[in-house]
C-alpha atoms as an extended CHARMM CRD file, in Angstrom:
* protein
*
        69  EXT
         1         1  UNK       CA              0.0000000000        0.0000000000        0.0000000000  PROA      1               0.0000000000
         2         2  UNK       CA              2.8610000000        2.3760000000        0.8380000000  PROA      2               0.0000000000
         3         3  UNK       CA              4.4520000000        1.7220000000       -2.5710000000  PROA      3               0.0000000000
         4         4  UNK       CA              1.1370000000        2.4550000000       -4.2880000000  PROA      4               0.0000000000
         5         5  UNK       CA              0.7680000000        5.7490000000       -2.4270000000  PROA      5               0.0000000000
         6         6  UNK       CA              4.3810000000        6.6900000000       -3.2110000000  PROA      6               0.0000000000
         7         7  UNK       CA              3.6040000000        6.1940000000       -6.9030000000  PROA      7               0.0000000000
         8         8  UNK       CA              0.4980000000        8.3600000000       -6.6940000000  PROA      8               0.0000000000
         9         9  UNK       CA              2.4640000000       11.1910000000       -5.0520000000  PROA      9               0.0000000000
        10        10  UNK       CA              5.5600000000       10.8400000000       -7.3130000000  PROA      10              0.0000000000
        11        11  UNK       CA              7.8150000000        9.6650000000       -4.4990000000  PROA      11              0.0000000000
        12        12  UNK       CA             10.5520000000        7.0210000000       -4.9240000000  PROA      12              0.0000000000
        13        13  UNK       CA              9.2240000000        3.4950000000       -5.3380000000  PROA      13              0.0000000000
        14        14  UNK       CA             10.7440000000        0.4390000000       -3.6970000000  PROA      14              0.0000000000
        15        15  UNK       CA              9.3310000000       -2.6560000000       -5.3660000000  PROA      15              0.0000000000
        16        16  UNK       CA              9.6740000000       -6.0380000000       -3.6410000000  PROA      16              0.0000000000
        17        17  UNK       CA             11.9390000000       -8.7080000000       -5.1050000000  PROA      17              0.0000000000
        18        18  UNK       CA              9.6980000000      -11.4480000000       -6.5370000000  PROA      18              0.0000000000
        19        19  UNK       CA             12.5880000000      -13.6730000000       -7.6540000000  PROA      19              0.0000000000
        20        20  UNK       CA             12.2100000000      -17.2670000000       -6.4950000000  PROA      20              0.0000000000
        21        21  UNK       CA             14.6470000000      -20.1810000000       -6.4230000000  PROA      21              0.0000000000
        22        22  UNK       CA             14.0960000000      -23.8560000000       -7.0960000000  PROA      22              0.0000000000
        23        23  UNK       CA             14.4190000000      -26.1210000000       -4.0630000000  PROA      23              0.0000000000
        24        24  UNK       CA             15.1150000000      -29.8510000000       -4.1220000000  PROA      24              0.0000000000
        25        25  UNK       CA             12.4220000000      -32.3570000000       -3.1700000000  PROA      25              0.0000000000
        26        26  UNK       CA             14.5180000000      -33.4090000000       -0.1770000000  PROA      26              0.0000000000
        27        27  UNK       CA             14.7190000000      -29.8320000000        1.1210000000  PROA      27              0.0000000000
        28        28  UNK       CA             10.9740000000      -29.3030000000        0.6750000000  PROA      28              0.0000000000
        29        29  UNK       CA             10.0950000000      -32.5830000000        2.3780000000  PROA      29              0.0000000000
        30        30  UNK       CA             11.9570000000      -31.6910000000        5.5970000000  PROA      30              0.0000000000
        31        31  UNK       CA              9.4500000000      -28.8980000000        6.3250000000  PROA      31              0.0000000000
        32        32  UNK       CA              6.2960000000      -30.9770000000        5.7550000000  PROA      32              0.0000000000
        33        33  UNK       CA              4.2660000000      -31.5530000000        8.8790000000  PROA      33              0.0000000000
        34        34  UNK       CA              1.8320000000      -30.0440000000       11.3490000000  PROA      34              0.0000000000
        35        35  UNK       CA              3.0610000000      -27.2060000000       13.5310000000  PROA      35              0.0000000000
        36        36  UNK       CA              1.4430000000      -25.6990000000       16.6320000000  PROA      36              0.0000000000
        37        37  UNK       CA              2.2440000000      -23.6030000000       19.6690000000  PROA      37              0.0000000000
        38        38  UNK       CA              0.5930000000      -23.0000000000       23.0280000000  PROA      38              0.0000000000
        39        39  UNK       CA              0.4740000000      -19.2400000000       22.3690000000  PROA      39              0.0000000000
        40        40  UNK       CA             -1.5600000000      -19.4740000000       19.1350000000  PROA      40              0.0000000000
        41        41  UNK       CA             -4.5600000000      -21.8580000000       19.1080000000  PROA      41              0.0000000000
        42        42  UNK       CA             -4.1190000000      -22.7840000000       15.4250000000  PROA      42              0.0000000000
        43        43  UNK       CA             -2.4490000000      -25.7220000000       13.7230000000  PROA      43              0.0000000000
        44        44  UNK       CA             -0.3770000000      -24.9270000000       10.6360000000  PROA      44              0.0000000000
        45        45  UNK       CA              0.0210000000      -27.6900000000        8.0670000000  PROA      45              0.0000000000
        46        46  UNK       CA              2.8190000000      -27.6090000000        5.5050000000  PROA      46              0.0000000000
        47        47  UNK       CA              2.4160000000      -30.0860000000        2.6510000000  PROA      47              0.0000000000
        48        48  UNK       CA              4.5240000000      -30.9470000000       -0.3920000000  PROA      48              0.0000000000
        49        49  UNK       CA              2.6580000000      -31.8270000000       -3.5900000000  PROA      49              0.0000000000
        50        50  UNK       CA              5.1450000000      -32.5920000000       -6.3470000000  PROA      50              0.0000000000
        51        51  UNK       CA              7.4630000000      -29.5750000000       -6.5060000000  PROA      51              0.0000000000
        52        52  UNK       CA              4.9250000000      -27.2900000000       -4.8360000000  PROA      52              0.0000000000
        53        53  UNK       CA              4.8210000000      -26.6370000000       -1.0960000000  PROA      53              0.0000000000
        54        54  UNK       CA              1.6350000000      -25.3300000000        0.5000000000  PROA      54              0.0000000000
        55        55  UNK       CA              0.6920000000      -23.9860000000        3.9130000000  PROA      55              0.0000000000
        56        56  UNK       CA             -2.6990000000      -23.9500000000        5.6080000000  PROA      56              0.0000000000
        57        57  UNK       CA             -3.7600000000      -22.7680000000        9.0330000000  PROA      57              0.0000000000
        58        58  UNK       CA             -6.8170000000      -24.2870000000       10.7140000000  PROA      58              0.0000000000
        59        59  UNK       CA             -9.9600000000      -22.8980000000        9.0820000000  PROA      59              0.0000000000
        60        60  UNK       CA             -8.0020000000      -20.8780000000        6.4970000000  PROA      60              0.0000000000
        61        61  UNK       CA             -7.4390000000      -21.3090000000        2.7590000000  PROA      61              0.0000000000
        62        62  UNK       CA             -4.3140000000      -23.0000000000        1.4020000000  PROA      62              0.0000000000
        63        63  UNK       CA             -1.4440000000      -20.8630000000        0.0820000000  PROA      63              0.0000000000
        64        64  UNK       CA              1.5130000000      -21.8220000000       -2.1040000000  PROA      64              0.0000000000
        65        65  UNK       CA              4.9340000000      -21.1330000000       -0.5740000000  PROA      65              0.0000000000
        66        66  UNK       CA              7.7180000000      -19.7800000000       -2.7900000000  PROA      66              0.0000000000
        67        67  UNK       CA             11.4060000000      -20.1200000000       -1.8850000000  PROA      67              0.0000000000
        68        68  UNK       CA             13.3670000000      -16.8650000000       -1.9330000000  PROA      68              0.0000000000
        69        69  UNK       CA             16.8300000000      -18.1000000000       -0.9910000000  PROA      69              0.0000000000
């Protein structure tokens, strides 16, 4: 939102880096599982489907995770 407003008011823009890297199946697999904590009453599930890794919190939609580095 800040970047959008900077563009509207002709201020310098700082665009995020959307570059992703490819990760091996072995590296992706090590993060698969169900995560939880006492402080947050939600379970987070990370799943690997082929070369795609997804994340889903209890009662929330699934999102694809992209590796940055």
